[in-house]
PLY file of the C-alpha trace (Angstrom):
ply
format ascii 1.0
element vertex 450
property float x
property float y
property float z
element edge 449
property int vertex1
property int vertex2
end_header
111.94 96.65 102.90
114.46 95.51 100.72
116.06 98.39 99.17
115.80 97.21 95.87
111.65 97.43 96.35
111.97 100.78 96.38
114.93 101.54 94.04
113.02 100.29 90.91
112.20 102.62 87.69
110.48 105.15 88.84
110.97 108.44 86.64
111.53 111.14 89.07
110.01 114.80 88.24
112.29 116.44 85.76
115.42 118.30 87.45
114.79 121.35 85.65
111.07 121.56 86.42
110.60 123.50 89.80
107.60 123.51 91.64
105.20 126.04 91.28
105.38 127.93 94.92
102.87 130.44 95.29
103.02 132.64 97.89
99.41 134.16 98.46
98.28 137.91 99.89
95.56 138.80 100.97
94.34 139.35 97.08
95.57 135.80 96.33
98.33 137.57 93.82
101.50 135.26 94.14
105.15 135.93 93.86
107.97 133.56 92.71
109.79 131.11 95.05
112.48 133.57 95.37
110.97 136.35 97.84
112.61 135.69 101.31
111.34 135.72 104.67
112.01 139.40 105.94
109.45 140.54 102.46
106.95 137.76 103.04
106.47 138.04 106.53
103.85 140.27 106.98
101.56 139.71 104.08
102.34 136.70 101.62
101.32 133.43 102.52
102.50 130.17 101.26
100.01 127.65 100.01
102.66 124.66 100.66
102.68 125.62 104.29
98.82 125.91 104.61
98.42 122.87 106.53
101.26 123.59 109.05
98.38 124.11 111.86
95.76 122.76 109.97
93.77 120.23 111.47
94.33 116.59 111.49
92.74 114.73 108.17
93.38 111.52 106.37
95.40 111.68 102.96
94.16 110.70 99.72
95.92 110.54 96.42
93.71 111.55 93.23
92.79 107.98 92.94
91.37 108.24 96.52
92.59 105.09 97.08
95.20 105.89 99.44
94.66 106.60 102.77
98.06 107.80 104.95
97.91 107.47 108.35
97.29 110.66 110.52
99.57 109.24 113.67
102.78 107.62 114.07
103.08 104.00 115.22
103.98 102.96 118.60
104.68 99.63 120.76
102.95 97.60 117.52
99.49 98.96 117.25
98.78 101.15 114.19
100.67 102.04 111.26
103.96 103.99 110.72
104.06 106.27 108.24
104.88 105.47 104.46
103.76 101.86 105.89
101.30 101.40 102.60
103.71 99.84 100.45
100.90 99.02 97.83
102.37 100.89 95.17
104.90 98.93 95.08
105.52 95.99 92.18
106.94 92.94 93.47
107.27 89.96 91.35
109.71 86.44 91.83
112.08 87.65 89.43
112.66 91.24 90.33
112.27 93.15 93.72
112.15 96.53 91.76
109.31 99.07 92.81
107.37 100.40 89.69
106.22 103.53 90.94
103.60 105.49 88.89
103.28 109.31 88.29
104.28 111.62 90.94
102.20 114.54 91.56
100.62 116.60 94.05
97.31 116.86 94.90
95.18 119.90 94.80
91.90 120.35 97.15
89.00 122.00 95.20
88.13 123.92 98.05
90.52 127.07 99.05
92.95 126.00 101.51
93.50 128.10 104.61
97.16 129.53 104.31
100.00 129.96 107.39
102.51 132.71 107.10
106.24 131.78 106.18
107.03 132.41 109.65
105.20 129.21 111.03
107.40 127.15 108.47
110.53 128.85 109.92
109.63 128.16 113.73
108.48 124.54 112.48
111.80 123.97 110.95
113.77 125.18 113.56
112.05 123.36 116.25
113.67 120.53 114.88
115.53 117.91 117.10
118.10 117.85 114.42
118.70 121.40 113.89
121.39 122.18 116.30
123.28 119.54 115.38
123.64 120.17 111.75
124.75 124.22 112.21
121.34 125.27 110.95
121.02 128.65 112.37
118.06 130.80 112.42
119.51 132.68 109.71
120.84 130.15 107.69
117.39 128.24 107.32
116.20 132.21 106.45
118.06 132.73 103.47
117.47 128.90 102.32
113.75 128.69 102.90
112.83 128.90 99.72
114.65 125.44 98.88
113.01 124.29 102.44
110.17 124.45 99.77
111.17 123.11 97.26
112.22 119.83 98.50
109.24 119.64 100.63
107.15 120.09 97.45
109.58 117.34 95.91
109.16 114.87 98.63
105.20 115.35 98.35
104.93 114.82 94.69
107.32 111.91 95.80
104.82 109.99 98.14
101.89 111.53 96.32
101.10 113.47 99.73
98.45 116.34 99.53
101.51 119.25 100.28
98.15 121.48 101.34
96.84 119.45 103.62
99.99 117.68 105.63
99.48 116.17 108.94
101.70 116.92 111.41
103.87 113.57 111.43
103.92 113.82 107.82
105.77 117.48 107.85
107.57 116.43 110.58
108.91 113.60 108.46
109.49 115.91 105.68
110.82 119.25 107.59
112.27 117.52 110.37
113.73 114.29 109.35
114.46 113.86 105.54
115.71 116.90 104.27
117.77 118.03 107.01
119.56 114.65 106.62
119.57 115.76 102.83
121.06 119.00 103.75
123.81 117.08 105.73
124.76 114.91 102.89
124.87 117.83 100.53
127.28 119.59 103.07
129.66 116.15 103.30
129.74 115.86 99.53
130.74 119.43 99.17
133.50 118.66 101.66
134.38 115.78 100.07
134.57 117.01 96.16
136.87 120.10 98.55
139.90 117.06 99.00
140.31 116.97 94.74
142.10 119.35 92.47
140.94 120.87 89.14
141.13 118.15 86.59
141.15 115.40 89.18
138.81 112.21 89.04
136.36 112.84 91.96
135.19 109.23 93.14
131.30 109.14 94.50
131.08 109.99 98.35
129.97 106.50 99.84
127.40 107.32 102.70
126.25 104.45 104.91
123.36 104.09 106.85
123.52 101.52 109.54
120.12 101.37 111.05
117.82 98.54 112.62
115.41 96.63 110.24
111.59 98.31 110.01
113.33 101.33 111.13
112.30 103.41 107.92
116.24 103.57 106.98
115.11 102.22 103.54
112.32 105.11 102.81
115.12 107.21 104.32
117.48 106.47 101.70
114.52 106.22 98.61
113.77 109.73 99.33
117.62 110.88 99.86
118.11 109.09 96.35
114.99 110.87 94.77
116.31 114.23 96.45
120.02 113.89 95.05
118.37 112.88 91.37
116.02 115.91 91.47
119.05 118.08 92.23
120.71 116.82 89.22
123.03 114.57 91.06
123.69 110.90 89.87
123.53 108.62 92.59
123.32 104.72 93.48
121.82 102.90 95.85
123.00 99.43 97.40
122.11 97.79 100.11
124.72 94.81 102.33
121.03 92.57 101.12
122.60 92.25 97.44
125.53 91.14 98.86
123.75 88.15 100.18
125.42 84.57 99.68
123.93 82.83 96.36
120.93 79.92 97.77
123.80 77.39 96.96
126.26 78.90 99.16
123.81 79.72 102.05
122.80 76.04 101.73
126.57 74.77 102.04
126.68 77.86 105.00
123.80 76.18 106.93
125.48 72.53 106.29
128.80 73.83 107.77
127.44 75.03 111.15
124.62 72.37 111.65
122.34 73.74 114.74
123.59 77.39 114.53
120.35 79.17 114.10
122.25 82.42 113.62
123.56 80.81 110.10
120.62 78.62 109.32
119.24 81.67 106.83
120.56 84.33 105.37
121.68 87.67 107.72
124.25 87.71 110.22
128.14 87.84 109.54
128.97 85.29 107.46
126.23 84.63 105.29
127.55 87.95 102.78
129.37 87.34 99.69
132.58 89.48 100.68
134.86 89.08 97.32
131.42 90.20 95.54
130.72 93.16 97.63
134.25 94.57 97.52
134.11 94.24 93.56
131.01 96.10 93.33
132.48 98.73 95.26
135.10 99.37 93.74
133.47 99.09 90.58
131.24 101.93 92.15
134.33 104.29 93.14
135.55 104.24 89.53
132.35 105.57 87.91
133.93 109.14 87.82
133.06 109.70 84.17
130.27 110.34 81.39
129.39 106.98 80.02
131.17 104.73 82.38
128.59 101.88 83.50
127.83 99.07 85.34
125.04 97.19 87.04
123.92 97.24 90.58
123.15 93.45 91.75
120.45 92.66 93.63
118.64 89.93 95.73
115.23 88.49 95.20
114.21 87.66 98.88
110.97 85.85 97.36
112.95 83.36 95.51
113.09 79.08 96.77
109.91 79.79 98.91
111.50 82.97 100.94
114.85 81.65 101.44
115.70 83.84 98.64
118.58 83.90 96.08
120.72 86.28 94.16
118.42 88.11 91.26
119.01 87.13 87.66
121.54 89.75 86.39
119.09 90.22 83.48
116.52 92.07 86.10
119.40 94.62 88.11
119.35 98.20 87.91
122.14 100.04 85.60
123.45 103.33 86.69
125.83 105.60 84.79
128.84 107.79 85.48
130.27 110.07 86.96
128.72 109.13 90.19
128.11 111.80 92.89
127.70 109.70 95.98
126.36 106.26 96.77
123.95 105.38 99.18
124.82 102.03 101.15
122.36 100.84 104.14
121.95 97.78 106.11
121.24 96.92 109.65
124.58 95.47 110.40
127.35 98.29 108.87
129.84 99.80 111.19
129.37 96.22 113.50
132.63 95.95 115.13
133.96 92.21 116.34
133.97 91.73 120.18
135.57 89.62 122.83
134.82 86.00 122.38
133.71 86.38 126.49
131.38 89.44 125.57
129.53 87.33 122.81
129.49 84.27 124.47
127.87 86.01 127.36
125.17 87.02 124.97
124.58 84.15 122.84
127.32 81.19 122.64
125.58 80.65 118.51
127.19 84.39 118.48
131.22 83.03 118.37
131.28 81.85 114.92
129.37 85.19 113.60
131.79 87.11 115.79
134.43 85.45 114.01
133.62 86.25 110.43
132.85 89.99 111.63
136.67 90.42 111.39
136.64 90.75 108.03
133.94 92.65 107.07
135.28 96.10 107.41
137.89 95.64 104.41
134.58 94.49 102.71
132.34 97.50 103.54
133.24 100.05 105.90
136.76 101.33 104.82
134.68 102.28 101.14
131.89 104.42 103.54
133.12 108.08 104.01
130.41 109.60 105.80
128.16 107.73 108.09
124.53 107.90 109.13
123.67 105.91 112.33
120.13 105.49 113.40
119.81 105.01 117.13
117.27 103.16 118.90
116.80 102.56 122.53
115.51 98.62 122.51
116.15 96.24 120.13
113.01 94.81 121.10
111.24 97.44 118.49
112.84 95.48 115.62
110.23 93.30 116.61
107.07 95.10 116.85
107.81 97.06 113.14
108.58 93.99 111.85
104.89 92.85 112.92
103.71 95.93 112.17
105.11 95.46 108.22
103.83 91.58 107.98
100.36 92.48 109.34
100.13 95.25 106.94
101.00 92.96 103.80
98.41 90.27 105.24
95.90 93.05 105.58
96.57 94.39 102.09
95.84 90.62 100.71
99.83 89.50 99.99
101.94 86.98 101.59
103.22 87.80 105.01
104.96 85.90 107.92
102.75 84.73 110.67
102.99 86.22 114.08
105.00 83.17 115.31
107.43 83.20 112.03
108.05 86.96 112.96
109.32 85.94 116.02
111.59 83.40 114.68
112.67 85.43 111.89
113.63 88.52 114.37
115.23 85.89 117.19
117.78 85.72 114.59
118.83 88.78 114.51
118.61 90.07 118.23
121.88 88.60 119.73
123.63 90.63 117.39
122.00 94.01 117.67
122.34 93.30 122.05
125.85 92.46 121.55
127.34 95.02 119.08
124.44 97.88 119.32
126.01 99.26 122.03
129.70 99.73 121.19
128.38 101.38 117.98
126.81 104.11 119.73
129.74 104.94 122.00
132.36 104.49 120.11
131.00 104.85 116.13
131.93 102.86 113.20
134.78 101.37 112.74
137.56 103.77 111.00
134.82 106.86 111.29
135.71 109.92 112.12
133.30 112.31 114.30
133.12 115.44 111.79
131.55 112.87 108.83
129.33 110.90 111.38
125.66 111.79 112.17
123.98 109.88 114.83
120.18 109.99 114.77
117.79 109.05 117.95
114.62 107.49 117.15
111.45 106.84 119.29
108.95 103.46 118.78
107.65 105.71 116.08
110.56 106.10 114.09
109.97 109.72 115.21
114.10 111.59 115.16
114.20 112.70 118.74
117.84 113.39 119.05
120.75 114.16 116.94
124.80 113.84 118.34
0 1
1 2
2 3
3 4
4 5
5 6
6 7
7 8
8 9
9 10
10 11
11 12
12 13
13 14
14 15
15 16
16 17
17 18
18 19
19 20
20 21
21 22
22 23
23 24
24 25
25 26
26 27
27 28
28 29
29 30
30 31
31 32
32 33
33 34
34 35
35 36
36 37
37 38
38 39
39 40
40 41
41 42
42 43
43 44
44 45
45 46
46 47
47 48
48 49
49 50
50 51
51 52
52 53
53 54
54 55
55 56
56 57
57 58
58 59
59 60
60 61
61 62
62 63
63 64
64 65
65 66
66 67
67 68
68 69
69 70
70 71
71 72
72 73
73 74
74 75
75 76
76 77
77 78
78 79
79 80
80 81
81 82
82 83
83 84
84 85
85 86
86 87
87 88
88 89
89 90
90 91
91 92
92 93
93 94
94 95
95 96
96 97
97 98
98 99
99 100
100 101
101 102
102 103
103 104
104 105
105 106
106 107
107 108
108 109
109 110
110 111
111 112
112 113
113 114
114 115
115 116
116 117
117 118
118 119
119 120
120 121
121 122
122 123
123 124
124 125
125 126
126 127
127 128
128 129
129 130
130 131
131 132
132 133
133 134
134 135
135 136
136 137
137 138
138 139
139 140
140 141
141 142
142 143
143 144
144 145
145 146
146 147
147 148
148 149
149 150
150 151
151 152
152 153
153 154
154 155
155 156
156 157
157 158
158 159
159 160
160 161
161 162
162 163
163 164
164 165
165 166
166 167
167 168
168 169
169 170
170 171
171 172
172 173
173 174
174 175
175 176
176 177
177 178
178 179
179 180
180 181
181 182
182 183
183 184
184 185
185 186
186 187
187 188
188 189
189 190
190 191
191 192
192 193
193 194
194 195
195 196
196 197
197 198
198 199
199 200
200 201
201 202
202 203
203 204
204 205
205 206
206 207
207 208
208 209
209 210
210 211
211 212
212 213
213 214
214 215
215 216
216 217
217 218
218 219
219 220
220 221
221 222
222 223
223 224
224 225
225 226
226 227
227 228
228 229
229 230
230 231
231 232
232 233
233 234
234 235
235 236
236 237
237 238
238 239
239 240
240 241
241 242
242 243
243 244
244 245
245 246
246 247
247 248
248 249
249 250
250 251
251 252
252 253
253 254
254 255
255 256
256 257
257 258
258 259
259 260
260 261
261 262
262 263
263 264
264 265
265 266
266 267
267 268
268 269
269 270
270 271
271 272
272 273
273 274
274 275
275 276
276 277
277 278
278 279
279 280
280 281
281 282
282 283
283 284
284 285
285 286
286 287
287 288
288 289
289 290
290 291
291 292
292 293
293 294
294 295
295 296
296 297
297 298
298 299
299 300
300 301
301 302
302 303
303 304
304 305
305 306
306 307
307 308
308 309
309 310
310 311
311 312
312 313
313 314
314 315
315 316
316 317
317 318
318 319
319 320
320 321
321 322
322 323
323 324
324 325
325 326
326 327
327 328
328 329
329 330
330 331
331 332
332 333
333 334
334 335
335 336
336 337
337 338
338 339
339 340
340 341
341 342
342 343
343 344
344 345
345 346
346 347
347 348
348 349
349 350
350 351
351 352
352 353
353 354
354 355
355 356
356 357
357 358
358 359
359 360
360 361
361 362
362 363
363 364
364 365
365 366
366 367
367 368
368 369
369 370
370 371
371 372
372 373
373 374
374 375
375 376
376 377
377 378
378 379
379 380
380 381
381 382
382 383
383 384
384 385
385 386
386 387
387 388
388 389
389 390
390 391
391 392
392 393
393 394
394 395
395 396
396 397
397 398
398 399
399 400
400 401
401 402
402 403
403 404
404 405
405 406
406 407
407 408
408 409
409 410
410 411
411 412
412 413
413 414
414 415
415 416
416 417
417 418
418 419
419 420
420 421
421 422
422 423
423 424
424 425
425 426
426 427
427 428
428 429
429 430
430 431
431 432
432 433
433 434
434 435
435 436
436 437
437 438
438 439
439 440
440 441
441 442
442 443
443 444
444 445
445 446
446 447
447 448
448 449
């Protein structure tokens, strides 16, 4: 899914309106969200935690039209979490998503409640906790924040916070919220480097992750949490810097027979001067009143060949920006020796040469990195196939299975060539202190951080 799809004109839940997190005791009395773990461990219960060990059930919105799957997909079967994109509005002129009201759905029957201790144990069992230095003591001290962020995300994705499935709980409390806390810490470190009164440029956080692995939804969730926390952010994708349709046609003519450059995607199909101009302008949004429009790419133009969207449809951001969330499937890729790339695919030689200019255009702007690691690039095909099948079943245009295979085949050589170095060395110029590598499984679940 294009970042532009999820970066539309949704109205975030007002930052000043904290969610009402009721803690019930046996008499159904409540206290406020400042109650701490030690004072609640015996008699108080969190309503939002009621589903931590509840039976797995479908989740429905108030309209009853949207059902969340109760499991993550495996190896091309089933639907992935947040696979249903029926609430996204997509037109030829704009890929923006115009999301409906954000709300929580409360059941009419009384929910079974479980103690705060259950949530504490669930959070601490997450695969990212140790890497992020989130000790049990720190989780205890910030338990109210975990609840607050969880409630925000339930409203964002229209989930019933009183009846979450185990995969949904894991996605929120084991993935999105821990990564958000890591980003917040990176922002704190970044801002601490400047003196009082100095202009502080936004921290550019790079998200390097294969197509279909959920990076766009992750960035969408993080951007929303930043907004409800009162921070101004901008989200961009490498897709936004694709060549115009005219320039892409010229590239195709210059490299006849090279399937890797026939369509957009690989190194060489991006407008690098345009990306430098955009990232430089974003770095300068340090004051109130400074504004700029974020470029967007329309993948539906020219019967799917794509073209840069009309600037009149681009979203506008205003300073001072705290962070820029920059995502892409090939962020951080480093050029390799010609012998290596030729062994993977001879057509990759030109792509590899083009890649030499990408560090100065993209990577040098990124000061903190999140790399989503996969074991087998073939997962990309399965994930893309799932997405297209879901689109077709929903009555929307989607690629056939053969078209999906052809589409993904144009990216697999780059994955096979560049991912091993990215995983072993990190992106060019990255600092290990500002790099988070998250390994995910075929179901897009985090299983390891290093």
